[in-house]
C-alpha positions in Angstrom: -23.2 11.8 -36.2 -21.8 15.2 -37.0 -23.6 16.6 -33.7 -21.9 14.0 -31.9 -18.4 14.7 -33.5 -18.6 18.3 -32.8 -19.9 18.0 -29.2 -16.9 15.6 -28.6 -14.6 18.3 -29.8 -16.3 20.7 -27.6 -17.2 22.7 -30.6 -21.0 22.2 -30.4 -23.1 25.4 -29.9 -26.6 26.4 -30.3 -26.0 28.1 -33.7 -24.1 25.2 -35.0 -26.8 22.8 -33.8 -29.6 24.8 -35.5 -27.6 24.8 -38.7 -27.1 21.2 -38.6 -30.7 20.4 -37.9 -31.9 22.7 -40.9 -30.0 20.7 -43.6 -31.8 18.7 -46.1 -29.3 17.4 -48.1 -26.6 14.9 -46.7 -23.7 16.1 -49.3 -24.0 19.7 -48.4 -24.0 18.8 -44.5 -20.6 16.7 -45.4 -19.5 19.9 -47.0 -20.4 22.0 -44.0 -18.6 19.4 -41.6 -15.4 19.1 -43.6 -13.4 21.8 -41.9 -14.5 20.3 -38.3 -13.6 16.8 -39.2 -11.2 15.2 -37.2 -8.0 14.8 -39.5 -5.4 12.1 -40.2 -1.8 13.1 -40.6 -1.9 15.3 -43.8 0.8 17.7 -45.5 -1.1 20.6 -44.1 -1.3 19.0 -40.3 2.3 18.7 -40.5 2.7 22.2 -41.7 0.6 23.6 -39.1 3.0 21.8 -36.6 5.6 23.5 -38.0 3.7 26.7 -37.1 3.1 28.0 -40.9 -0.6 28.5 -40.3 -0.3 32.2 -39.8 1.8 32.6 -43.0 -1.0 30.8 -45.1 -3.5 33.2 -43.3 -1.4 36.5 -44.4 -0.8 34.9 -48.0 -4.6 34.2 -48.5 -5.3 37.8 -47.6 -3.3 38.7 -50.7 -2.5 42.2 -49.2 1.2 41.8 -48.7 3.6 42.3 -52.0 7.0 41.5 -50.2 6.4 37.8 -50.2 10.1 36.8 -49.3 10.3 38.7 -46.2 7.0 37.6 -45.3 8.2 34.0 -45.5 11.6 34.7 -43.9 9.9 35.4 -40.6 9.0 31.5 -40.6 12.3 30.0 -41.2 12.9 28.8 -37.9 13.3 25.1 -36.3 12.5 22.3 -38.8 11.8 25.0 -41.7 15.2 25.5 -43.5 14.1 28.2 -46.0 11.5 30.5 -47.4 10.7 27.7 -50.0 9.9 25.2 -47.5 7.8 27.8 -45.7 6.1 28.6 -48.6 5.4 24.9 -49.5 4.0 24.4 -46.2 1.8 27.4 -46.3 0.3 26.1 -50.0 -0.6 22.8 -48.4 -2.5 24.7 -45.8 -4.3 26.8 -48.5 -4.9 24.0 -50.6 -6.8 22.2 -47.5 -8.7 25.4 -46.8 -9.7 25.9 -50.6 -10.8 22.1 -50.7 -13.0 22.2 -47.6 -14.9 25.6 -48.5 -18.3 24.5 -49.2 -19.2 27.1 -51.5 -16.3 25.9 -53.8 -17.3 22.5 -53.5 -20.6 23.3 -54.5 -19.8 25.3 -57.8 -17.2 22.5 -58.7 -19.9 20.0 -58.2 -22.2 21.8 -60.4 -19.6 21.7 -63.1 -18.8 18.2 -62.6 -22.4 17.3 -63.3 -22.7 19.6 -66.4 -19.4 18.9 -68.0 -17.6 15.9 -66.4 -16.5 13.2 -69.2 -15.9 9.6 -68.6 -12.5 8.6 -70.2 -11.0 5.1 -70.6 -8.3 3.8 -72.2 -6.4 0.1 -72.3 -3.6 -0.5 -69.7 -0.4 -1.1 -71.8 0.2 -4.8 -72.3 -3.6 -5.8 -71.9 -4.6 -5.2 -75.4 -5.1 -9.1 -76.3 -6.4 -10.6 -73.0 -8.7 -7.5 -72.6 -10.3 -8.0 -76.1 -14.1 -8.2 -74.8 -13.5 -4.6 -73.8 -12.0 -3.4 -77.1 -15.0 -0.9 -77.6 -13.5 1.1 -74.4 -9.9 1.1 -75.3 -10.1 4.7 -76.3 -13.6 6.0 -75.2 -14.6 9.6 -74.0 -18.3 10.7 -73.4 -20.2 13.0 -71.0 -20.9 10.7 -68.0 -24.2 12.2 -67.7 -25.2 11.1 -70.9 -23.4 7.8 -71.2 -25.9 4.6 -70.9 -26.0 2.8 -67.8 -25.1 -0.5 -69.6 -21.9 1.2 -71.1 -20.9 2.9 -67.6 -21.4 -0.7 -65.9 -19.0 -2.4 -68.6 -16.4 0.3 -68.5 -16.1 0.2 -64.6 -16.0 -3.7 -64.6 -13.2 -3.4 -67.2 -11.6 -1.3 -64.5 -12.0 -4.0 -61.8 -10.6 -6.4 -64.0 -7.5 -4.1 -64.6 -8.1 -4.1 -68.5 -8.9 -0.4 -68.5 -7.8 2.8 -66.9 -10.7 5.1 -66.1 -10.7 9.1 -65.4 -13.9 11.1 -64.7 -13.9 14.9 -64.5 -14.4 18.0 -66.5 -11.6 19.9 -68.4 -8.9 20.8 -65.7 -8.2 24.3 -67.0 -12.0 25.2 -66.6 -12.3 23.7 -63.1 -9.2 25.6 -61.9 -10.8 28.7 -63.5 -13.8 28.2 -61.3 -11.5 28.2 -58.3 -9.5 30.7 -59.2 -12.5 32.9 -59.5 -13.5 32.7 -56.2 -10.0 32.6 -54.5 -7.6 34.7 -56.4 -8.5 38.3 -55.4 -5.1 40.2 -56.5 -2.4 40.5 -58.9 0.8 40.2 -56.7 3.2 37.5 -55.6 0.8 36.4 -52.8 -2.0 36.0 -55.6 0.6 33.6 -57.4 0.9 31.5 -54.4 -2.9 31.0 -54.1 -3.1 30.2 -57.8 -0.6 27.3 -57.1 -2.6 26.4 -53.9 -5.8 26.1 -56.1 -4.2 23.9 -58.4 -2.9 21.5 -55.8 -6.2 21.5 -54.1 -7.8 20.8 -57.2 -5.5 17.8 -58.5 -4.7 16.5 -55.3 -7.8 16.7 -53.2 -11.0 18.1 -54.8 -10.7 16.2 -58.2 -10.5 12.7 -56.5 -12.9 13.3 -53.8 -15.7 14.9 -56.5 -14.8 12.4 -59.1 -15.6 9.5 -56.4 -18.8 11.3 -55.8 -19.8 11.8 -59.5 -18.8 8.1 -60.0 -21.1 6.9 -57.3 -24.0 9.1 -58.2 -24.2 7.7 -61.8 -23.2 4.3 -60.9 -26.3 4.4 -58.6 -28.5 5.3 -61.4 -26.9 2.6 -63.7 -27.5 0.0 -61.3 -31.1 1.2 -60.8 -31.8 1.2 -64.7 -29.9 -2.6 -64.8 -32.2 -3.5 -61.9 -35.4 -2.2 -63.6 -34.6 -4.4 -66.8 -34.3 -7.2 -64.6 -37.3 -6.6 -62.7 -39.4 -6.0 -66.0 -38.1 -9.2 -67.6 -38.5 -11.4 -64.8 -42.1 -10.3 -64.3 -42.5 -11.0 -68.1 -41.2 -14.5 -67.7 -43.4 -15.3 -64.5 -46.5 -14.0 -65.7 -46.0 -16.3 -69.1 -49.5 -18.0 -70.0 -49.4 -21.2 -68.3 -50.3 -24.1 -70.7 -52.2 -26.1 -67.8 -52.6 -29.4 -66.7 -51.2 -31.8 -69.5 -49.1 -34.6 -70.1 -45.6 -33.4 -71.1 -42.8 -34.7 -72.6 -39.6 -32.6 -72.0 -36.1 -32.4 -73.6 -33.1 -31.0 -72.1 -30.9 -30.8 -75.3 -27.5 -31.9 -76.0 -24.9 -32.8 -78.6 -22.3 -35.4 -77.0 -24.1 -36.4 -74.0 -27.4 -36.7 -75.8 -30.9 -35.3 -75.1 -32.6 -36.0 -71.7 -36.2 -36.9 -71.8 -38.6 -37.0 -69.1 -42.3 -37.8 -69.2 -44.6 -35.6 -66.7 -48.1 -36.3 -65.8 -50.8 -33.6 -65.7 -49.5 -32.3 -62.2 -45.9 -32.6 -62.9 -45.3 -35.7 -61.7 -42.2 -37.8 -63.1 -43.4 -41.0 -64.9 -40.1 -41.9 -67.1 -36.8 -40.8 -67.8 -34.2 -41.6 -70.6 -31.8 -40.3 -73.3 -31.7 -40.3 -76.7 -28.8 -39.2 -79.3 -30.5 -37.7 -82.5 -27.3 -35.2 -82.8 -23.6 -35.7 -83.6 -21.5 -37.7 -82.8 -23.9 -40.6 -82.5 -26.4 -39.3 -85.0 -29.0 -42.1 -84.1 -32.0 -40.0 -85.5 -33.8 -42.9 -86.4 -33.4 -44.6 -83.0 -34.4 -41.4 -81.2 -37.6 -41.0 -83.4 -38.7 -44.3 -82.8 -38.2 -44.0 -78.9 -40.1 -40.7 -78.6 -42.8 -42.0 -80.5 -43.2 -45.2 -78.2 -43.3 -42.9 -75.2 -45.7 -40.3 -76.7 -48.2 -43.3 -77.1 -47.4 -45.1 -73.9 -47.5 -42.1 -71.6 -50.5 -40.3 -73.6 -48.3 -37.2 -74.2 -50.3 -34.1 -75.2 -47.4 -31.5 -75.7 -43.5 -31.6 -76.0 -41.4 -29.0 -74.4 -37.8 -28.4 -75.7 -34.9 -26.5 -73.6 -33.6 -23.4 -75.6 -29.9 -24.3 -74.3 -27.0 -25.8 -76.1 -28.5 -27.9 -79.1 -31.8 -26.3 -78.6 -32.4 -25.2 -82.0 -31.2 -28.4 -83.7 -33.6 -30.4 -81.0 -36.6 -28.2 -82.2 -36.0 -28.7 -85.8 -35.7 -32.6 -84.9 -39.1 -32.6 -83.0 -40.9 -30.7 -85.5 -40.4 -33.5 -87.9 -41.6 -35.9 -85.1 -44.9 -34.0 -84.2 -45.8 -33.9 -88.0 -47.1 -37.5 -87.9 -48.2 -37.3 -84.1 -50.1 -33.9 -84.5 -49.2 -32.8 -81.0 -48.0 -29.2 -80.2 -44.0 -28.5 -79.4 -42.6 -25.4 -77.8 -39.3 -24.2 -76.9 -38.8 -23.3 -73.3 -36.3 -20.8 -71.8 -34.2 -23.3 -69.5 -32.0 -20.3 -68.0 -31.6 -21.3 -64.4 -32.6 -25.0 -64.7 -28.8 -26.1 -63.9 -29.3 -24.0 -60.8 -32.4 -25.7 -59.6 -31.3 -29.1 -60.5 -28.5 -28.9 -58.1 -30.3 -27.1 -55.6 -31.5 -28.9 -51.9 -35.0 -28.2 -53.0 -34.4 -30.5 -56.2 -32.4 -33.1 -54.4 -35.5 -33.3 -51.9 -37.9 -33.6 -54.7 -35.9 -36.4 -56.8 -33.2 -37.8 -54.6 -32.9 -40.8 -56.7 -32.2 -39.1 -60.0 -29.1 -36.9 -61.2 -29.2 -33.3 -62.0 -29.7 -34.0 -65.6 -33.0 -35.7 -64.8 -34.0 -33.0 -62.5 -33.1 -30.3 -65.3 -35.3 -32.0 -67.9 -38.2 -31.9 -65.3 -37.9 -28.2 -64.6 -38.1 -27.4 -68.4 -41.4 -29.6 -68.7 -42.9 -27.8 -65.7 -42.1 -24.6 -66.6 -44.1 -25.0 -69.7 -47.1 -26.3 -67.5 -46.9 -23.2 -65.0 -44.1 -21.0 -65.5 -44.7 -19.0 -62.3 -44.9 -22.0 -60.0 -41.7 -23.6 -61.1 -39.4 -20.3 -61.4 -40.2 -19.5 -57.9 -38.0 -22.2 -56.7 -35.0 -20.8 -58.5 -33.1 -17.6 -57.0 -34.6 -14.7 -59.4 -30.5 -13.7 -60.0 -29.9 -16.9 -61.5 -32.7 -16.9 -64.2 -30.4 -14.7 -66.3 -33.1 -12.3 -67.6 -30.7 -9.0 -67.4 -27.2 -7.8 -67.7 -24.5 -6.9 -65.2 -26.2 -8.9 -62.3 -23.0 -9.3 -60.4 -22.1 -5.8 -60.9 -25.0 -4.0 -59.4 -25.9 -3.6 -55.7 -26.5 -7.2 -54.6 -28.9 -6.5 -51.7 -31.1 -4.0 -53.8 -31.4 -6.5 -56.7 -32.6 -9.1 -54.2 -35.0 -7.0 -52.6 -36.4 -5.9 -55.9 -36.6 -9.3 -57.5 -38.0 -11.0 -54.4 -40.7 -8.0 -54.7 -41.3 -8.9 -58.1 -41.9 -12.7 -57.4 -44.2 -11.9 -54.6 -46.3 -9.5 -56.7 -46.8 -12.0 -59.5 -47.6 -14.8 -57.1 -49.9 -12.7 -55.4 -51.5 -11.2 -58.5 -52.2 -14.7 -60.1 -53.0 -16.5 -56.9 -52.5 -20.0 -56.2 -54.4 -23.4 -55.9 -54.6 -24.3 -52.4 -54.8 -28.0 -52.9 -52.0 -27.9 -55.8 -49.4 -25.5 -54.7 -45.9 -26.5 -53.6 -44.4 -25.2 -50.2 -42.1 -22.9 -51.9 -44.8 -21.4 -54.1 -47.1 -20.9 -50.8 -44.3 -19.0 -48.8 -44.4 -16.3 -51.7 -48.1 -15.6 -50.7 -48.9 -12.5 -48.7 -49.1 -13.4 -44.6 -47.5 -16.8 -45.0 -44.3 -17.4 -43.6 -41.9 -20.7 -44.6 -43.0 -22.5 -41.5 -46.8 -21.7 -42.4 -46.4 -22.9 -45.9 -44.8 -26.1 -44.5 -47.5 -26.7 -42.1 -50.4 -26.1 -44.8 -48.5 -28.8 -47.1 -48.5 -31.3 -44.0 -52.0 -30.6 -43.1 -52.9 -31.4 -46.6 -51.2 -34.6 -46.6 -52.8 -35.6 -43.4 -56.3 -34.7 -43.7 -56.7 -34.5 -47.7 -57.6 -31.4 -49.9 -59.0 -28.3 -48.6 -62.7 -28.1 -49.5 -63.0 -24.4 -48.4 -60.5 -21.6 -47.3 -62.0 -21.7 -43.6 -60.0 -24.9 -43.1 -57.0 -23.1 -43.2 -57.4 -21.7 -39.8 -57.2 -25.6 -38.5 -53.5 -25.4 -39.8 -50.9 -25.5 -37.0 -49.6 -21.7 -36.6 -51.8 -20.3 -38.9 -54.0 -17.5 -36.9 -57.0 -15.1 -38.0 -54.5 -12.3 -39.2 -52.6 -14.6 -41.4 -55.8 -16.1 -42.8 -57.2 -12.4 -43.4 -54.0 -11.4 -45.4 -53.7 -14.9 -47.2 -57.2 -15.9 -47.8 -57.7 -13.6 -50.6 -54.7 -15.1 -52.8 -55.4 -18.7 -52.2 -58.2 -20.2 -54.4 -59.7 -23.9 -54.5 -60.6 -24.7 -57.9 -60.1 -28.4 -58.2 -63.9 -29.3 -58.5 -63.8 -30.8 -54.8 -66.1 -27.5 -53.5 -69.5 -28.4 -52.5 -72.3 -27.0 -54.7 -75.6 -25.9 -53.6 -78.7 -26.8 -55.6 -78.0 -23.7 -57.9 -74.8 -25.2 -59.1 -73.0 -22.3 -57.5 -70.6 -22.5 -54.5 -72.7 -21.6 -51.4 -70.1 -18.4 -50.6 -70.3 -17.5 -54.0 -73.9 -17.7 -54.3 -74.3 -15.5 -51.1 -72.1 -13.0 -52.6 -73.9 -12.8 -55.6 -77.3 -12.4 -53.9 -75.6 -9.3 -51.8 -74.4 -7.6 -55.1 -77.6 -8.1 -57.0 -79.5 -6.4 -53.8 -77.1 -3.6 -53.8 -77.8 -3.0 -57.3 -81.5 -3.0 -57.0 -81.2 -0.7 -54.2 -79.1 1.6 -56.4 -81.5 1.3 -59.3 -84.5 2.2 -57.2 -82.7 5.4 -55.6 -81.6 6.5 -59.2 -85.3 6.1 -60.3 -86.7 7.9 -57.2 
């Protein structure tokens, strides 16, 4: 883009082209390009139109001491007096100073070392911005500010509760620039000092503040995304309970606790509502109803959501399981409401409302967290902070990678996996996953993985990528007279033969 721009301006020669190609840092390339960059109407460009650039050049050399007589030569046309001439020259010098690559590099280093983030409450927002009260008067080196604090401060700024400033001590920054540009002790040098002050305040400070802000924001976002990814992986990789009959409770006070009974593969057998908590307080009736359901549906374990009224419901369930001698587990229900209102949930349970679907999701999460959680947008699972403040594309990419890695690490049962789970398997697309489910429905369970090649649209390459992550462990595999599946038997024989060869070689 830089080369093209310079070429269009007729400025590109071999020397410039070589310099541009040798840059290995985009920030330094942009600093180099800045003086050549086509400019909008600025104070400096207007001063140039008034013919004040030669005056700026003479002052910048700092060789003349007769400033007034020098400026008087440029008082003509729209330039009414020497003060206007000097002001225009300072605007031009300020632009030159701000575009000098070496000066920007020095100042950038100062920003990285010394810049502080300073936040103050906007006057009149003290009450409405109480959640940001920790940052009403906050100052800290930005390089040492924890990522979560930076994200909180910048959110407060976006919501117009905080005023934020990022930068080093102004006097120190100007001293760095003066050291570079002020070369004498005369009236011209005084004008250069004024131009330096203007260049820093009006041009360099805003530009470098934005740059530093973006730099540390990117680091904070990456840290937040790392937390998301780590927490999501832990949640997805939680040990599954396995195929057991589950009674799941989605807790609530006023609306009651939604109850569902699920079979060994997560199929819905029954749903109802109990009211053990205020305002109804029908603890005895709820206890009796749940005991009847446990007996009728041969329930082996109870799952309780950890949302509103979760602790109270778990205490109630503990009284229940004392007499029935079955296990009870608290289940993270984050994102269950998102799933229950999704098109996928509507497709699975078209005849039930969102409350029933949510309770089903809680029960299935206990049986197999991975299979159930992959149905939900990872961002909705709520396992991190500031998910709406970070780069959304990067967050989605990273969380999708985590889901894919977890699914492929565990592998899936080809005869039990849902379409949604299969599409995360390496080599399988959404269409292929759908075709596998349709083939399974039409022809029954797969007896071996080679049968996948009969699935519409699934070729040899997709099979090669996917087969290692698909397993058939439902007891339908044919066994030979050794009691081992033929494929595994041949593999064991090969491994034993190789081991014998290695042993002979070692002994020889």
